[in-house]
Residue, then its C-alpha position, 0 to 999 in steps of 0.5 A: x475551532x477547539x481541539x482536533x484529532x487526526x484519524x488515518x483511514x485506508x491512507x486518508x487523513x480525516x480531521x474531527x473537530x469539536x469545542x474543547x469545553x463541551x456543548x455551549x448554551x445557544x443564545x437567547x433570541x426573539x421568535x423568528x419571522x418568516x425570513x428567519x425561519x427560512x434561513x433556519x431551515x436552509x441552515x438545517x438543510x446545509x447541516x444535513x447535507x454536510x453530515x451526509x457528505x461526511x458519512x459518504x466520505x467514511x463509507x467510501x473509504x476502500x481498504x487495501x485487499x488482504x491476501x485470501x487463504x486460497x492465494x497462499x500458494x507456495x513460497x518456492x519453485x524448482x525452475x532453473x531459468x535465470x538471467x545475467x545481472x542487470x539493474x531493474x528500471x521498471x515494473x508492470x503488474x497487469x492484474x492490479x494496474x501497476x506500471x511504474x519506474x523503480x527506485x534503487x534503495x539500500x539500508x537506512x542509517x539504523x541498518x533497516x531496509x530503506x523504503x521510498x519517501x512517502x512524501x515524494x515517491x508514494x507511487x514508485x516502487x523500489x528495488x533493494x539494491x543489495x538483493x539479486x537483480x530480477x532474474x538472477x538466482x536468489x530472491x530479488x526484493x521490490x518494495x512499495x507503499x500501500x497508501x499515501x497521505x491522501x490516496x492509495x499508493x503504488x502497492x495498494x492492491x498487492x494483496x489482491x494478486x493470486x498464484x498465476x498472475x504475472x509480474x514483468x520487470x524491465x531491466x537496464x539491458x533491455x530484457x523484460x523478466x517475466x515472473x509468475x506469482x506462486x503465493x501471496x501471504x500476510x505476515x505479522x511483523x512480530x513474526x516476520x519470517x525473514x529467512x524464508x522471504x529473502x531466500x530462494x535457493x536454486x531458482x530466480x525468485x522475486x519478492x514484492x513487499x508492502x504493509x498490510x493487516x491492521x493499523x496501529x493508530x498509536x504508532x502510525x504503522x501497520x501491524x503486518x506485511x503483504x508478501x508476494x512470492x514469484x518465480x522467473x517464468x520467461x524473458x523477452x526483449 
């Protein structure tokens, strides 16, 4: 089948194939009869249909939404409401249709923050277990993938959130911590403001993080990160 080149478009892996030795000359054959002409036309029709199908696939690719400038909002809050420590078990974000259980992850062997396994947990978010639990004072961190190998992942639409949207985190003790989004921002990974993102002095904050921005095909990584800033607004059982 010749050489193949893989492309990743909005989480979809599309293979393009062509002969490695360029175009070859068609074989010589006698002038076709009526039946052969019909088969030729049918083949052309199928070829055209195939090209149209490929075009539809490419045109139907949906890219993850990027945070709008108007959604930047604020990164802090002055609320004093807080909850006692309790491990989070699930998260719900009604505005973007997210409702999933939470993994608990720490650091990788290299010391970086671990993320869910893309092969088995693309539809699951994860709480960073070395951050405060949601509702405690400080910045609780929850991460998720933006896309998977064949479909959008759990935080695909994270960049569509705007200030005022709600994020509900259910805790192990039965309490649901209700956070209100205060800002949504896109940061280049080369200028990632870790001290800003992972700190929330004097209030119970929540950070939702996924990849975003442009995609570097040479490395297989996104160039930026989408970060949602939220603050505890209320709680319920």
